[in-house]
N, C-alpha and C positions, 0 to 999 in steps of 0.2 A: 720656055718651059722645058727645053731640052737639058739645060743645066750641064752636068758633067759629061753628058753624051752628045753635046752640041757638035755640029760640023765645023764650027769656028774654033781654031786653036786658042785664040785669046780668051774666049768665053770659057773653054774647058780649063785653061790654066787658072783663071780667076776663081772658078768654082772649086777646083781641087785645093787651092790655097786656103780658101775660106773653110772648106770642110776639114782640112788638116788642123786648122785652128780650133775647131769644135771638138776634136777627138779627146784632148786632154781634159777639158771640163766635164765631158761625159764620163770618162773613166773615174775622175775624182768624185763625181756625184754618185756613181754606182758603188764605189769603194766604201762609202760611209753609211750605206743603208742595206737593208735586207733586199735582195734582188726580187723584182716583180716577176710574174710569170711571163709577161709580154710587154712590149713597148707599143704605144699607140701614137702614130705620127699624124699630127693634125696641122691645120693652118695652110696658108697658100704655098709654103715651101714643100709641103707634102705632095703637091702636084708635079714637082720636078721629077723627070724620069730617073729612076734608080734611087730616089731618096729613101724609100722604105727599106730597100735592100741594103743601102749604106748604113742606116741606123741599126739594122739587124747585125751586120758584120762588125761594126764598131762596138756595139754594146754587148754582143754575144747573146742577145735575147731574141725571141721570136718577135717580129715587128709586123704590124698591119696598119693599113690606112684607116684612120679614125673618121667615121662619118656618122652623124646622128641620123636616125631614121626620119626625124622631123625635117631635116634639111633637104630631103629628096624633092620636096615641093618648091624649092628655091631656085630652080633653073639649072644652069650649067654646073659641071663638076667643081670648078674652081670656087664658085660661090658657095656651093654646098660644103666643101671642105673648110673654107674660111669661116663659115658660120657654125660649124660643128662644135668647136670648143665652147663658144658662148651658149649654144643651145644645151650642150651637155652640162655646163655649170648651172644653168637655170633649172634644168631637170633635177640635178642633184640637190641644189639648194631647196627647191620646192619639196622634194622627197624628204629631206632631212628636217626641214621646218615643219612640214605637215606631220611627220612621224613623231617629232618631239612634242608638238602642241597637242596632238591627239593622245599621246601617252599620258601627258600631264592631266588632261581632262577626262581620260578614260573613254574617249570616243573612237570608234572604228571608222576608217575612211570609207567613202562611197565606192561602190563597185563600178559605177558608170564613169567612163572616161571623161565625158563632158563635165560632169560634176567635179571631178578631181582637178581638171584644168582650171575651171572657174574658181574653185576654192584656193588653189595654189596662186593664181593670178591675184586674187583678192588679198591673200596673205602677203605676197610680195609688195603690193601697192600699199597696204597698211604699214608694213615694216619700213618701206622706203620713205613714205610721206608722213 
């Protein structure tokens, strides 16, 4: 997990080379789009020491570690960070699907968290199966 700050010179060299290869694609990606306000670093690579700072330096954006509030119940930090993108996508898809179906039907969503979770889970299961 030390990555570029590892005490082993071979590990540091490998990471620096891999990170160098990522710089060009990041610059190309950011050239062709409107720049976001911040970069959210997620996945297991985000647990490497200095990765969030590296993304900030290379992209020129504020960067932060992306962690879903729902992931906090999943144990260790590495597992939380690894699950955050999937949980975030599920939350977003549930929100978008719920909002669009409610808008079409003229229904306002429930204010209770449990009802919203059950409704979104039902919607995802119906759409998937």
